[in-house]
Steps between C-alpha positions, in 0.01 A plus 500: 500500500431588860641303791160387627247352267152426621374142463824376357420136597172508320646670200768240471253222535283649226791556266625141563154360427471698176846408380465126595172492313656684184842340495492200729660462828835373363553785263418774748786666694505684834622803312193489272255466792654793685505709188138425418402597865706828464734385771871385537633147535612598844130573597402166362750315713387694805164340458570161339796257525456395127259517218306187626407668818286755320262221446523364856530813711135468618573160651632649823185707537277194428692289750460773767121534432441122514699453813357799680141389406568147599625612841169690552280198430276381773654245726231256424583505125652172373846544338363478143210741577745755654713467172181530298406820685853651421457405130165668486653813653749506221236439227387866520842624428513264194178606372618855474790385287345238275642627166838560638497155658407345170779681313753406769408141485533487118853634540586244761341214306721583202830462688630202698728714714193700611295189552780362733504838689121485539529149652758621748280792601198265543716272711595783722132591530412142604787520761370832636144376523620182694713726722195724583297173572765372734496829678124446560587169660436272193739199530695337220436357254150673504650850474713411197225297335252793548763752362568293201133435432423871528765563223358232285140648549652847412682364185186328368269789570744753353535299176121477473460868594731640235366262238142592580267738344516748777163445624611333822746641745810325634307431827248279321781297337679460833184371676431260209850358507491471878153322475644255248811439714279421802294265284803323369653457850171381638523208252249631257513656156445862432 
């Protein structure tokens, strides 16, 4: 095996997803993931801290995309509309990875440890959104409320998107969830 392997991270992710789907998360080892990818355990640990992180490696990229997009929102945008714009920017990335997102969520839903990890990652995402809003001059508690609401919109939209028929994109589900949230907070019913 050569020292440098192209797309090692992607190969490890694909191997892990295959093995988690075939054997389950609990019964899959790092050695098996690396072997399936044609890599060494050492290479695995250069890319991921543990076998959970293979499923959550994209969370840093997602957070960066959301925060960067939120920072570029027009100054006139309300906090929730700035967050919604960031979520819409991420929707296109998700639409390109629908089947992978569906498989990933099935694996997470089947394991309590992974569900807990996902909640931690979503909490970090809400905190990052709130931080980006504070940098825009949004005071507390509005920044934290908008960050948490954005993550709630994302969670609802994501669940409906992966459970859907594939006719609608993630962006439509985000807009629908946002509209429902606004209706609820305005005192009405969606």
